[in-house]
GUDO-401615 format. One record per residue: y negated, x negated, z negated of N, C-alpha, C in turn; residue number from 1; residue in one letter. Coordinates in nm, 3 decimals, decimal comma. Example, Ala and Ser with C-alpha at 12.3 -4.5 7.8 and 13.67 -1.06 7.14 Angstrom:
BEGIN
PT        nv        nu        nw       cav       cau       caw        cv        cu        cw   pos   code
PT     0,569    -1,319    -0,780     0,450    -1,230    -0,780     0,330    -1,320    -0,780     1      A
PT     0,225    -1,285    -0,708     0,106    -1,367    -0,714    -0,003    -1,290    -0,787     2      S
//
This chain:
BEGIN
PT        nv        nu        nw       cav       cau       caw        cv        cu        cw   pos   code
PT    -0,668    -0,842    -1,536    -0,764    -0,841    -1,681    -0,819    -0,673    -1,649     1      X
PT    -0,840    -0,631    -1,557    -0,839    -0,493    -1,523    -0,710    -0,419    -1,412     2      X
PT    -0,701    -0,291    -1,506    -0,576    -0,242    -1,470    -0,603    -0,101    -1,439     3      X
PT    -0,505     0,031    -1,421    -0,509     0,147    -1,431    -0,521     0,222    -1,543     4      X
PT    -0,545     0,345    -1,515    -0,537     0,411    -1,671    -0,412     0,383    -1,762     5      X
PT    -0,302     0,353    -1,668    -0,177     0,321    -1,807    -0,195     0,157    -1,823     6      X
PT    -0,257     0,077    -1,756    -0,271    -0,008    -1,809    -0,409    -0,064    -1,806     7      X
PT    -0,464     0,033    -1,861    -0,621     0,009    -1,927    -0,735    -0,018    -1,852     8      X
PT    -0,754    -0,016    -1,757    -0,849    -0,045    -1,658    -0,973     0,029    -1,666     9      X
PT    -1,094    -0,044    -1,648    -1,188    -0,095    -1,751    -1,288    -0,094    -1,602    10      X
PT    -1,356     0,026    -1,579    -1,434    -0,009    -1,447    -1,561    -0,020    -1,433    11      X
PT    -1,614    -0,019    -1,609    -1,743     0,010    -1,612    -1,771    -0,105    -1,745    12      X
PT    -1,897    -0,241    -1,679    -1,907    -0,297    -1,804    -2,066    -0,370    -1,774    13      X
PT    -2,110    -0,382    -1,874    -2,260    -0,442    -1,874    -2,315    -0,505    -1,757    14      X
PT    -2,464    -0,486    -1,687    -2,432    -0,598    -1,597    -2,476    -0,768    -1,606    15      X
PT    -2,488    -0,792    -1,698    -2,458    -0,901    -1,798    -2,370    -0,987    -1,771    16      X
PT    -2,255    -0,900    -1,805    -2,136    -0,996    -1,831    -2,079    -1,002    -1,718    17      X
PT    -2,012    -1,118    -1,747    -1,957    -1,218    -1,618    -1,853    -1,154    -1,578    18      X
PT    -1,791    -1,105    -1,671    -1,612    -1,066    -1,632    -1,647    -0,914    -1,539    19      X
PT    -1,759    -0,854    -1,554    -1,771    -0,725    -1,505    -1,746    -0,737    -1,365    20      X
PT    -1,643    -0,589    -1,272    -1,630    -0,606    -1,196    -1,694    -0,593    -1,073    21      X
PT    -1,689    -0,684    -0,983    -1,795    -0,636    -0,837    -1,746    -0,609    -0,748    22      X
PT    -1,800    -0,564    -0,609    -1,779    -0,451    -0,555    -1,679    -0,469    -0,491    23      X
PT    -1,615    -0,571    -0,438    -1,455    -0,643    -0,378    -1,413    -0,555    -0,465    24      X
PT    -1,392    -0,639    -0,637    -1,297    -0,586    -0,697    -1,259    -0,398    -0,750    25      X
PT    -1,403    -0,310    -0,703    -1,411    -0,193    -0,676    -1,323    -0,096    -0,623    26      X
PT    -1,324    -0,197    -0,481    -1,287    -0,134    -0,350    -1,124    -0,188    -0,338    27      X
PT    -1,106    -0,312    -0,367    -0,945    -0,322    -0,425    -0,910    -0,185    -0,491    28      X
PT    -0,982    -0,190    -0,648    -0,903    -0,083    -0,756    -0,801     0,010    -0,681    29      X
PT    -0,857     0,131    -0,595    -0,801     0,216    -0,546    -0,658     0,180    -0,506    30      X
PT    -0,624     0,080    -0,453    -0,474     0,053    -0,381    -0,406     0,013    -0,504    31      X
PT    -0,464    -0,030    -0,634    -0,374    -0,072    -0,713    -0,279    -0,007    -0,796    32      X
PT    -0,274     0,150    -0,736    -0,222     0,259    -0,815    -0,084     0,237    -0,774    33      X
PT    -0,043     0,176    -0,629     0,098     0,212    -0,549     0,159     0,115    -0,624    34      X
PT     0,078     0,003    -0,673     0,110    -0,144    -0,709     0,201    -0,119    -0,869    35      X
PT     0,081    -0,033    -0,918     0,135    -0,024    -1,062     0,254     0,063    -1,037    36      X
PT     0,249     0,180    -0,996     0,311     0,235    -1,014     0,524     0,206    -0,959    37      X
PT     0,499     0,094    -0,886     0,623     0,028    -0,827     0,630    -0,093    -0,974    38      X
PT     0,545    -0,111    -1,001     0,587    -0,163    -1,154     0,647    -0,124    -1,243    39      X
PT     0,691     0,017    -1,237     0,693     0,097    -1,319     0,874     0,136    -1,302    40      X
PT     0,855     0,162    -1,207     0,987     0,131    -1,157     1,031     0,299    -1,093    41      X
PT     1,185     0,293    -1,049     1,233     0,422    -0,972     1,209     0,564    -1,033    42      X
PT     1,210     0,544    -1,166     1,205     0,696    -1,228     1,047     0,712    -1,236    43      X
PT     0,967     0,602    -1,244     0,849     0,695    -1,253     0,818     0,748    -1,103    44      X
PT     0,866     0,659    -0,981     0,825     0,701    -0,879     0,866     0,821    -0,836    45      X
PT     1,036     0,872    -0,960     1,079     0,944    -0,860     0,940     1,100    -0,919    46      X
PT     0,957     1,083    -1,069     0,824     1,189    -1,117     0,709     1,180    -1,008    47      X
PT     0,689     1,119    -0,937     0,520     1,136    -0,835     0,657     1,158    -0,709    48      X
PT     0,745     1,226    -0,710     0,817     1,258    -0,568     0,775     1,297    -0,487    49      X
PT     0,694     1,409    -0,486     0,626     1,449    -0,326     0,498     1,354    -0,314    50      X
PT     0,448     1,244    -0,405     0,332     1,162    -0,330     0,387     1,045    -0,257    51      X
PT     0,505     1,013    -0,293     0,603     0,882    -0,191     0,647     0,909    -0,161    52      X
PT     0,783     0,996    -0,152     0,912     1,058    -0,070     0,867     1,238    -0,069    53      X
PT     0,824     1,211     0,091     0,806     1,346     0,136     0,916     1,442     0,156    54      X
PT     0,897     1,571     0,172     1,040     1,600     0,236     1,018     1,671     0,362    55      X
PT     1,097     1,647     0,467     1,123     1,645     0,612     1,083     1,826     0,649    56      X
PT     1,092     1,867     0,754     0,995     1,983     0,775     1,105     2,048     0,760    57      X
PT     1,200     2,046     0,775     1,324     2,178     0,824     1,429     2,117     0,677    58      X
PT     1,388     2,040     0,595     1,480     1,989     0,483     1,516     2,131     0,355    59      X
PT     1,579     2,137     0,356     1,575     2,273     0,216     1,535     2,175     0,107    60      X
PT     1,514     2,233    -0,009     1,485     2,183    -0,160     1,601     2,121    -0,183    61      X
PT     1,744     2,185    -0,148     1,873     2,118    -0,225     1,856     1,991    -0,152    62      X
PT     1,883     1,997    -0,020     1,905     1,853     0,037     1,782     1,752     0,020    63      X
PT     1,652     1,769    -0,008     1,520     1,707    -0,056     1,588     1,653    -0,205    64      X
PT     1,624     1,689    -0,336     1,658     1,655    -0,443     1,787     1,550    -0,423    65      X
PT     1,864     1,608    -0,333     1,968     1,519    -0,327     1,937     1,393    -0,269    66      X
PT     1,872     1,392    -0,196     1,813     1,253    -0,085     1,755     1,202    -0,222    67      X
PT     1,638     1,250    -0,301     1,564     1,191    -0,373     1,634     1,108    -0,510    68      X
PT     1,755     1,204    -0,531     1,853     1,126    -0,630     1,928     0,984    -0,593    69      X
PT     1,921     0,973    -0,459     2,008     0,889    -0,395     1,852     0,747    -0,379    70      X
PT     1,789     0,806    -0,362     1,651     0,683    -0,384     1,636     0,614    -0,481    71      X
PT     1,631     0,496    -0,442     1,573     0,364    -0,525     1,464     0,305    -0,502    72      X
PT     1,415     0,231    -0,552     1,282     0,111    -0,578     1,323     0,008    -0,637    73      X
PT     1,350    -0,099    -0,563     1,374    -0,250    -0,673     1,274    -0,292    -0,663    74      X
PT     1,267    -0,365    -0,831     1,155    -0,418    -0,838     1,141    -0,596    -0,780    75      X
PT     1,057    -0,596    -0,695     0,985    -0,737    -0,624     0,897    -0,760    -0,737    76      X
PT     0,912    -0,876    -0,775     0,862    -0,930    -0,837     0,856    -1,038    -0,833    77      X
PT     0,769    -1,154    -0,929     0,759    -1,301    -0,890     0,877    -1,326    -0,978    78      X
PT     0,959    -1,297    -1,112     1,030    -1,267    -1,126     1,207    -1,233    -1,050    79      X
PT     1,196    -1,188    -1,019     1,338    -1,104    -0,920     1,326    -1,240    -0,790    80      X
PT     1,226    -1,289    -0,762     1,303    -1,388    -0,648     1,368    -1,526    -0,663    81      X
PT     1,381    -1,509    -0,836     1,415    -1,623    -0,870     1,593    -1,600    -0,808    82      X
PT     1,631    -1,456    -0,826     1,823    -1,374    -0,795     1,767    -1,371    -0,664    83      X
PT     1,687    -1,399    -0,537     1,762    -1,402    -0,449     1,820    -1,512    -0,347    84      X
PT     1,929    -1,469    -0,279     1,963    -1,589    -0,222     1,893    -1,636    -0,103    85      X
PT     1,876    -1,827    -0,108     1,833    -1,870    -0,023     1,690    -1,949    -0,119    86      X
PT     1,677    -1,866    -0,233     1,500    -1,924    -0,253     1,528    -2,030    -0,376    87      X
//
């Protein structure tokens, strides 16, 4: 029901609302950004390159861009599990 800005996350609700997020939900919500970015896939993660794929200390920019272009992020979801061997 609740999610990030991209997913219309609502963080404030009236106190008498049974669907109002409690403290546990609010504490967890900061960690959902990574999950939401992963759900959007490789191209979205590449757009946030410095956040998720750090450049090595002595790595030049061209090498970093090459490594970034080779990096992929497989989408692991409940639906993709059907495709896994042995499942």
